[in-house]
N, C-alpha and C positions, 0 to 999 in steps of 0.2 A: 562473401565477402573473404578476406584473410584476414583472421589470429595468430599469435602465436599463445603460448600461455607460457608463465615465468622458466619450465622447462626445456621448453625451447621447441614442443610440439606443434607444429602443424594444423590449425582447423580450418577446414574451407567450408563454408555453409550459406545459404540463403532462405530466409526463412518466407513464410506467405506475409509477412509485414513486408520484410525488404519488396519481392516481387509487387505489392499493393502498391508502395511509396515511389520503387521503378516507373509502373505507368502511370502516376500521379503526376511525377515532375519532366517525364521526359516527353508526355504525349500534350497537344494541342489541348483538349479538354480537357484532359486531369490538369496542365498549370491553371485553365478558365476555375475550375472548383479550386484549384489551392488558394487565391486568393480569396476567394469567398470562407473559407475555411479555416484565415488566417484573421481576420476580420475581428474586432474586440467585441460586437455583438454575440456572435457564433461562443467564444470562448468562456462569456458572463451565461451562455446559458448550457453550455458541456459543465463547466465548472458548479453550477447551482445544480443539476442531476446529482451529479459524480457525487456531491456531498448527502442529498439525501438520501432515506434509507433503503428505499425500493430500487438503490443503485447495486445493493449488494448483492442484489440476485445474480449477477457478470461474475461474483468472484471465484467462485467452483471452477466454471469455466475457465479461467484466466489463468488459474493456477496448474489444472490438466495442462492446455494447450500451449503453456509455457514452462511444464517440467519444473514448477519450482519445487523447492527442498523444504519444504513451512517445520520442518524439524530446526531449523538452524536458527526458527522464529518465536520471540513470546506467545506463549500460547493464551489466546483470548478471542471473546467473539465482536467482531467488526461492525460497528453502526453502519458502514457505509462503507464504499469502492472506495473514496480517496482516505476512509479510514484504517482501510486495508494498505493504502500503496504506501503508503507512509508510516508501517505495524515496525518497529522496531525489532530488531538483532540481537539474540539473546546475550548475554553475558561474556566474554571471553573468545566469544565465533569471529570476531575480528582486530586479534591485538595489532597493538599499534607498536610498530620497530623503535628497540629503548635505545639505537646508537644514537650517541647527539649530535653527531656530523649526518646525519639522516633527512632529507627530505622525505618528506610521506605523501603518497594518494591520499587524497581528503576524501575519496568514494569511491566503491565498485567501478569499473567500468574498464573498457580500451582504450589503450593511451598511447597516444601518438605526440613525439618530440620534436619542434618545429623551431631551427635557426630563425634568429631574427639577423637583421641585415644591418650592416654602421648606418644606413638611413630607414633604418627601421620597418622595413618592407619585410614582410613573410607569407608563405606560397600552402594556404592549405587547401587539395585535392584539386589542384589548377588553377584557384581561386587565388589572384595576387590581393592581401590588405596591407596601409600601416599600419600601425600601432596605433597611431591616432586618431584616425579612424576607429580602430577597436575600442578604446578610450576616452576619446572626443577630449584629449587633455592635450598638445601640442608639448609641452614643457614637460609636462609627465612620458610622455613616447619617450623623449629624447634620454630620461636616465638606465633606460632597457636597449640601446640601442648596443648589437653584437653578442645580445641574451641569446635564452634559450626558451620558448615558450609550450609549456606544455596541455595537453588538452587528453581530457577525462572523459572521453563520450559515453553517458548512461544508458542504459536500455531498457525500456519494458519493464524488464522482469529485473534489471539487477534493485541491490536495496539502496534506496532513496534519500538517506542521511549521510550527510559527511559533517567534514570535521577541520580543524586547521592543521597546515601541511607542516605546522614549525612555532617553536614557542616566538614567544614575540607581541607587539605590541600593534595595534591595529588604528587607524585613521577613520573616522568618518565614512559609512558606504557612500556610495555613490550609485543613483539609482537613474540607468538609460531605459524609454521608451521607447517602445519597438514593439514588432509583431512576433509570430510565432508560428517559423518555416518547424518542420520537423529536424532534429538534427545527425537521423539517419546520413552516410556519407555521398549517396547519392542526390542528396539536396545539396551540398557543398558542392555540387559537380554543376550546378543550375542555376543558384541564388545566390549571393553573398553571403550568407548566413549570420553570421558573426557579427558583421555589422547592422544588419536589420531585425534581427531579434532582441528580445526585450533583454536585458543583464543587470546583475549589479554586482559592482564591486568595491572591494577594501584594499588599500595598503599597507603594508606592515613592514615594518622595522624589527629586523630580528639582526642576535650579535652573529649568529651561526654566517647565514645568509646573505647577509645584506638587506637590501630593500625587493620586498615580493610583493604581487600582485594576487589576489586570488578574485575569480571572479566567477561568479554564477550564470548560468544562460539557459533560460526558456525555451520551453521548445513546445514543437502540435500539439493543438487542440488546447491544454492549460498547463499545463508547463511553470506552475505558478512558484517563485523564488520565497522561501520565508526561512530568513535568518535572527537571529535571534539578540542581536549586538548590533544596534546602528548609529549608536556612538562609539568615540571610544573607549578601547577595549583589552587589556594585558591578557593575553590566552596563552592555554600550551597546546605543545604539539597531542593532537589525540581530540582533544576537546571538542564535544560535539559542536558546528558551528550552524545547523540550520537541517532543509529538507525541502526536498519538491514535492509538489503534487502532481496530477495527475498527468503525465504525457513526460518521452524520453527527454533527456538534459544532459547539460554540455559543464564542466566544471575545466579553467582554463587556469594557469599555476604560472607565474612569466615572472623570471628571475634574471637577478644580469649578468651584464658580460664575467666570465673569469669568477663567477659567485659560488656555482654550484655545477658539477661537474653531474651530468645525465648518466642514469646506470647503462651501461654497454647493448643489453636486451634490447631496453626501449629504443637506443639510437638505431643501432642494425637494423630491428624490422621496420622502424619510420621508414628509412632511405630505400626499403625494400618496398615500400608503400603498403606494408602489415600493422593491423593495431595489433598492441601485446594488451593480454586478459589481466588487470588488475586488481586486487583487492584494496577496500580501506584502512591507509595503516601500515601496506607495505611500500619500499624500498624505491624513490622512484628516480633520483637522485644523491651526489654528495657534495658534502660543503668543500669549495675548492679552493680557500686557505688551509 
């Protein structure tokens, strides 16, 4: 897989997890097991185990295998694997851009910017979606005709808490039930994951960026979405919004036409089929007006 950091350095890597998921989604026997893994009973069993004290035994190996720098995180003893997975980062390790015209990344992850056509179609890894399929709301989708869709894909070794991308007032959250495919790019090439996966979103009205949608998408095995504010809520840029429990996950930010100019590096890298490594609080776009 190809990534670039914010300095433009190209990084190409394929992890053991990438190779495993490639076999899982590209082979017939693998796709058979995928149908089992994404069922609710399997999800519930995995979630139950990962919240038990015995699951803490896997933490040390996970840290080593993924080269996680634990000096960035608050020091404490973890009660379970999920307790470790939702660990908090130390204060000051994710500075929030103080540029009032900046739309920020709501999380750590690998970012892509995708244009939304005038008839609200967008293409992600060769799969076409309509915004109405993603939101399950035809009227809302029309408000974002010609806009931009930012996809920030979190890997299992990323920080799994996330924040609000801007100041504003959000409406009530909308939950869409679904399954839990992995959000690894290999799955996006073989399954329409963003219209099949469980997801939750809210519409925010902001002074700088117009109407914005921020959507959290769950992913393989558990990927539980835990948002703090379900009803209407006035929030600040960088304020913690929620967290994902175990499983890679994705956050999607949708902006209206001409309201936000995507950061040039993210836009260019996306056109080269290359994800951009971002940190929570970094600029991903600027107010268009």
